[in-house]
C-alpha positions in Angstrom: 16.5 82.4 5.3 13.0 80.8 6.6 10.8 82.5 4.0 8.0 80.3 2.5 8.5 78.9 -0.9 5.2 80.0 -3.1 5.7 77.2 -5.1 2.7 79.0 -8.0 5.7 81.4 -8.3 8.5 79.2 -9.4 10.7 78.5 -12.5 12.4 75.5 -12.0 15.9 74.0 -13.1 16.0 70.1 -12.6 19.1 68.5 -12.3 19.6 64.6 -11.4 20.2 63.3 -8.1 23.0 61.7 -9.2 26.7 62.0 -8.4 27.7 63.2 -11.6 24.8 65.3 -11.9 25.6 67.0 -8.6 29.2 67.4 -10.2 28.6 68.6 -13.7 25.0 69.6 -14.2 24.3 71.1 -10.8 27.1 74.3 -12.1 25.3 74.6 -15.1 22.1 74.7 -13.6 23.3 77.5 -11.5 24.6 79.1 -14.3 21.7 79.2 -16.4 19.4 80.2 -13.1 21.8 83.3 -13.3 21.0 84.2 -16.6 17.3 83.9 -16.2 17.4 86.0 -13.1 19.2 88.6 -14.8 16.8 88.6 -17.9 14.1 88.8 -15.1 16.0 91.9 -13.6 16.3 93.5 -17.2 13.1 93.5 -17.9 10.3 95.8 -16.4 7.4 93.4 -17.5 9.1 90.4 -16.2 10.6 91.5 -12.8 9.5 89.8 -10.2 6.7 87.6 -12.1 9.1 84.3 -11.4 11.5 83.0 -8.8 14.0 80.9 -10.2 15.0 78.1 -8.3 17.4 74.8 -9.0 16.3 71.4 -7.3 17.0 68.0 -8.0 15.0 65.2 -10.1 13.7 63.7 -6.9 12.3 66.7 -5.4 10.6 67.4 -8.9 9.0 63.8 -9.6 7.8 63.7 -6.1 5.9 66.7 -6.1 2.9 67.3 -7.3 2.6 70.9 -7.2 6.4 71.3 -8.7 5.2 69.4 -11.5 2.9 72.1 -13.2 5.8 74.8 -12.8 7.6 76.2 -15.7 10.6 73.7 -15.8 14.1 73.3 -17.5 15.4 70.2 -17.1 19.3 69.8 -17.2 21.2 66.6 -17.7 20.8 63.3 -19.5 18.5 60.3 -18.9 21.2 58.3 -17.6 21.5 60.7 -14.9 18.1 62.8 -14.8 14.9 61.2 -14.2 13.0 63.8 -15.5 14.8 63.9 -18.5 14.7 60.2 -18.9 10.7 60.7 -18.7 10.7 63.5 -21.1 12.7 61.9 -23.8 9.6 61.1 -25.7 7.0 63.1 -24.5 9.0 66.2 -26.3 9.9 67.1 -29.7 13.3 67.7 -30.6 13.7 71.5 -30.9 17.8 71.1 -31.6 19.4 68.4 -32.0 23.1 67.5 -33.1 23.1 64.0 -33.6 25.2 61.8 -30.9 26.0 64.9 -29.0 23.7 67.3 -27.4 19.8 67.6 -27.4 17.3 70.5 -26.7 13.7 69.0 -26.6 10.5 71.6 -25.8 7.2 72.3 -26.7 7.7 74.6 -29.5 4.0 75.7 -29.4 4.5 76.7 -25.6 1.4 75.1 -24.5 3.8 72.7 -22.0 6.0 75.0 -20.2 9.0 72.6 -19.8 12.5 72.5 -21.8 15.1 69.6 -21.8 18.7 70.3 -22.3 21.5 67.7 -22.1 24.5 66.3 -23.8 26.4 63.3 -23.9 29.5 64.7 -21.8 29.5 68.0 -19.5 31.0 70.1 -22.4 28.1 69.1 -24.5 25.4 69.5 -21.7 26.8 73.1 -21.6 26.6 73.5 -25.5 22.3 72.3 -25.1 22.3 75.0 -22.3 23.9 77.7 -24.7 21.5 76.5 -27.5 18.5 77.0 -25.8 19.5 80.3 -24.3 20.2 81.6 -27.6 17.6 80.1 -29.5 14.6 79.8 -27.1 15.1 80.9 -23.4 13.8 84.6 -24.6 10.1 83.0 -25.5 10.2 80.3 -22.9 10.0 83.0 -20.4 7.8 85.4 -21.5 5.2 82.8 -21.5 6.4 81.3 -18.4 6.0 84.8 -16.9 2.9 85.4 -18.5 2.1 81.6 -16.9 3.5 82.8 -13.2 1.3 86.2 -13.5 -2.2 84.1 -14.3 
């Protein structure tokens, strides 16, 4: 598929470029991708608002255009450079001490979230918590930002 990517229409899911991230977090990122794509497809107001793309932290951090898009980081700071960057910049929204963390701007000013755990299973649980508690509001804001 040789269609150009319109960075102004992207919602990004960012994983680490580390081998552990490729094995454990990328499949979780694609699972989240599918959940988001289904939500967009099932909502007339959001349908077609944004394209969801999974990419590595290397692509994200080295591309100015991508860093301004709605973004969800997947994986712990030790294997995802974006999660490491966000660790002290985003407020914790949902935390299970020493197990998992969901961080995001609850006011919705910065459309970025970070979901990670100490194990792949804990990261999956962090993503589940994000989906259950915060995803709908995040997507509504992101779709509005995509239309602007």
